[in-house]
C-alpha positions in Angstrom: 123.5 49.6 161.7 126.4 49.3 164.1 128.9 52.1 163.1 131.8 50.2 164.6 131.0 47.2 162.5 130.9 49.4 159.4 134.4 50.8 160.3 135.7 47.3 160.8 134.4 46.2 157.4 136.0 49.3 155.8 139.3 48.4 157.4 139.1 44.8 156.2 138.5 46.0 152.7 141.7 48.0 152.9 143.5 45.0 154.6 145.2 43.0 155.6 144.9 44.4 159.1 145.7 42.8 162.4 143.2 42.4 165.3 145.4 44.4 167.7 145.8 47.2 165.1 142.0 47.3 164.6 141.4 47.4 168.3 143.8 50.3 168.8 142.3 52.2 165.8 138.7 51.8 166.9 139.2 52.0 170.6 137.7 48.7 171.4 138.9 45.4 172.8 140.4 42.6 170.7 137.5 40.4 171.8 135.1 43.1 170.4 137.0 43.1 167.1 136.7 39.3 166.9 132.9 39.5 167.5 132.5 42.1 164.8 134.5 40.0 162.3 132.4 37.0 163.1 129.2 39.0 162.6 130.5 40.2 159.3 131.2 36.6 158.2 127.7 35.7 159.3 126.3 38.4 157.1 127.8 36.6 154.1 131.1 38.4 153.7 134.3 36.4 153.0 136.9 37.2 155.6 140.3 35.4 155.7 142.7 35.6 158.5 146.5 35.0 158.2 149.7 35.9 159.8 149.4 39.5 158.6 145.8 39.9 159.8 142.3 39.9 158.4 141.4 40.7 154.8 138.0 40.9 153.0 137.7 38.4 150.2 134.1 38.5 149.1 131.0 40.7 149.4 127.4 39.1 149.5 125.0 39.9 146.7 122.5 41.8 148.9 121.7 42.6 152.4 121.9 45.6 154.8 125.7 45.5 155.5 126.4 44.7 151.9 124.5 47.7 150.7 126.1 50.0 153.3 129.6 48.8 152.3 131.1 51.3 150.0 127.9 53.4 149.8 128.9 57.1 149.0 125.7 58.5 150.6 125.0 59.3 154.3 122.3 56.7 154.9 121.8 54.0 157.4 120.4 50.8 155.9 117.7 48.7 157.6 117.2 45.4 155.6 114.4 42.9 155.7 114.1 39.6 153.7 110.3 40.3 153.5 108.2 43.2 154.6 104.6 44.4 154.1 105.7 47.8 152.9 109.0 49.6 153.1 107.1 52.9 153.2 105.1 51.8 156.2 108.2 50.8 158.0 109.9 54.1 157.2 106.9 55.9 158.5 107.2 54.0 161.8 110.9 55.0 162.0 109.9 58.6 161.3 107.5 58.5 164.2 110.3 57.3 166.4 112.4 60.3 165.4 114.8 58.6 162.9 116.2 60.2 159.8 118.6 59.5 156.9 117.5 55.8 157.0 116.8 53.6 154.0 114.4 50.7 154.5 115.2 47.9 152.1 113.3 44.6 151.5 114.0 41.7 149.2 110.2 41.2 148.9 107.2 43.3 149.7 103.9 41.6 150.6 101.8 44.8 150.7 103.4 47.1 148.2 101.3 50.0 146.8 101.8 52.7 144.3 100.3 56.1 143.5 96.6 56.5 144.1 96.7 53.4 146.3 97.1 51.1 143.4 98.6 47.7 144.1 102.3 47.4 143.2 103.5 43.8 142.7 106.8 43.4 144.6 108.0 39.8 144.3 111.5 38.6 145.2 114.3 39.9 143.1 113.3 43.5 142.9 114.8 46.6 144.4 112.4 47.9 147.1 113.7 50.8 149.2 112.2 53.7 151.1 114.4 56.7 151.9 113.5 58.5 155.1 114.9 62.1 155.4 114.1 65.3 157.3 114.8 68.0 154.7 114.7 71.7 155.7 112.2 72.6 153.0 108.5 73.7 152.8 105.9 71.1 151.7 105.5 72.9 148.4 109.0 71.7 147.4 108.4 68.0 148.1 107.5 67.2 144.4 111.2 67.9 143.5 112.2 65.0 145.6 109.9 62.7 143.7 111.4 63.9 140.4 114.9 63.5 141.8 114.1 59.9 142.7 112.9 59.2 139.1 116.1 60.7 137.8 118.2 58.6 140.1 116.5 55.4 139.1 116.8 56.3 135.4 120.4 57.1 135.6 121.2 53.9 137.5 119.2 51.9 134.9 121.1 53.6 132.0 124.4 52.8 133.7 123.3 49.2 133.8 122.6 49.3 130.1 118.9 49.8 129.9 117.5 52.9 128.0 115.0 54.1 130.6 112.9 57.2 130.3 110.5 59.1 132.7 106.8 59.6 132.2 105.5 62.5 134.2 105.8 62.7 137.1 107.8 59.7 138.2 107.1 56.4 136.3 110.3 55.0 134.8 109.6 53.2 131.5 111.4 51.2 128.8 110.6 50.8 125.2 110.0 47.2 124.1 108.8 45.4 120.9 105.2 44.5 121.0 105.1 41.2 119.1 101.4 41.3 118.4 101.2 44.8 117.0 104.6 45.0 115.5 105.5 48.3 117.1 107.4 49.8 120.0 105.5 50.2 123.3 106.6 51.3 126.7 106.6 49.1 129.8 106.9 50.1 133.4 110.3 49.4 135.0 109.9 51.4 138.3 107.5 53.4 140.3 107.9 55.9 143.1 105.6 56.8 146.0 106.3 59.9 148.1 104.8 60.5 151.5 105.4 63.3 154.1 104.3 64.9 157.2 104.8 68.5 158.1 103.4 71.9 158.8 102.6 74.8 156.5 106.2 76.1 156.4 108.3 73.0 156.9 108.5 69.3 156.3 108.8 67.1 159.4 109.8 64.0 157.5 109.8 62.8 154.0 109.6 59.2 152.7 110.4 58.4 149.1 109.6 54.8 148.2 111.2 53.3 145.2 110.2 50.0 143.5 112.3 48.7 140.6 111.7 45.5 138.7 115.4 44.5 138.8 115.8 40.7 138.7 112.1 39.9 138.8 111.2 36.9 136.7 109.2 37.7 133.6 106.4 35.4 134.7 106.0 37.5 137.9 105.7 40.8 136.0 102.3 42.4 135.2 101.5 42.7 131.4 102.4 46.4 131.5 105.8 45.8 133.2 109.3 44.9 132.4 112.5 44.3 134.3 116.2 45.0 134.1 116.8 41.3 133.8 114.3 41.0 130.9 115.9 43.8 129.1 119.5 42.7 129.6 119.1 38.9 129.4 120.9 38.5 132.7 120.7 39.5 136.4 122.0 42.9 137.5 124.0 43.5 140.7 121.2 44.8 142.9 123.6 45.9 145.6 125.5 48.2 143.1 122.3 49.3 141.4 120.7 50.4 144.7 123.9 52.1 145.8 123.9 54.1 142.6 120.2 55.1 143.1 120.9 56.3 146.6 124.0 58.2 145.6 122.3 59.9 142.7 119.3 60.8 144.9 121.5 62.2 147.6 123.6 64.2 145.1 120.5 65.8 143.6 119.2 66.6 147.1 122.3 68.7 147.7 121.7 70.7 144.4 118.0 71.1 143.9 118.6 73.5 141.0 119.9 70.5 139.0 116.7 68.4 139.4 114.5 69.9 136.7 117.2 70.0 134.0 118.1 66.4 134.8 114.5 65.4 134.7 114.1 67.1 131.3 117.1 65.2 130.0 115.4 61.9 130.6 111.8 62.8 130.0 109.6 60.8 127.7 106.5 62.9 128.3 107.8 66.3 126.9 106.8 66.7 123.3 104.1 64.0 123.6 100.3 64.5 123.2 98.9 63.7 126.7 95.7 63.3 128.6 96.0 64.2 132.3 93.2 63.3 134.7 93.2 66.0 137.4 91.0 66.6 140.4 89.3 69.4 138.5 88.9 67.6 135.2 90.7 66.3 132.1 93.6 68.2 130.4 94.5 67.2 126.8 97.2 68.7 124.7 101.0 68.6 124.1 103.3 68.4 127.1 105.8 71.3 126.5 107.7 71.6 129.7 108.0 71.0 133.5 108.5 73.8 136.0 109.3 74.0 139.7 108.4 72.2 141.8 107.3 69.6 139.2 104.3 70.9 137.5 103.6 69.8 133.9 102.9 72.5 131.3 100.3 71.3 128.7 99.5 73.4 125.6 95.8 72.9 124.9 93.5 74.5 122.4 92.7 77.1 125.0 96.3 77.9 126.0 98.9 76.5 128.3 97.6 74.7 131.4 99.8 74.1 134.5 99.1 70.7 135.9 100.4 70.1 139.5 99.0 66.6 140.0 97.2 64.0 138.0 97.3 60.7 136.2 99.1 61.2 132.9 98.5 59.1 129.7 100.5 59.4 126.5 98.2 59.6 123.5 99.1 58.2 120.1 99.8 61.1 117.6 97.0 61.7 115.1 99.2 60.7 112.1 100.0 57.4 113.8 96.5 56.5 114.8 
């Protein structure tokens, strides 16, 4: 994204500001200022001009410049109306040497989740992949996945939805099951983390986030829910994504805060679980999570440390 354009937009938000004053402040010509203002208008922003200069009057609902405007996190935004996969595009940017970029799409046509499962990504959702180049060993990457789950959960709670995390990174919401007459959990968001690196360092890290924000109920899978379905109205996707990115960045600057934050929002801890791991099935009570994201399961044979696997919450014996 053009940095000068972002600075022009910030100045308009603090306006009114005259064209000559903008030109002097930014070190560009008045013609360049006019071109930037026109580009901002074409991006959907409302910009009025009067005797005292330009002023910002409206911000579009979504889009790259809209998401970047007011974002309190050091990311560039690359926006697409539709894209096969934001993670795939982020990987392409990584191969080109980019970093601190967030690829955003209004719709994904080839979205995928963990274990290469299909992830439905119709219009109205929040689909974003955060590309960074952290100075950490690959063994610490799971903390980024947990941090993303916390960031989404916090943003959902700020929006008014009581979201919780199922280990390691599924964000769920309790809903009434009309047929069974009980509360069940539906998936609100999923996270897919990919990386490239060597034994002692990460070259690049991509954390893909998919949230059913304003997705129509008819477009949701039977196991899914959305922010709109829970609230009865659309959420401001621009503000929601900004909060996710800001929370993720903040947790990235204080990794010691990730596990306590994850525990605060965990649904899995205290539950009886079954975890399918590469070495077999682990069944017992999930008692804790430890760095860099392993689940501790108390089984009949003692506590088992699970680093990776597919976790299922089991119904307690007394509720079966």
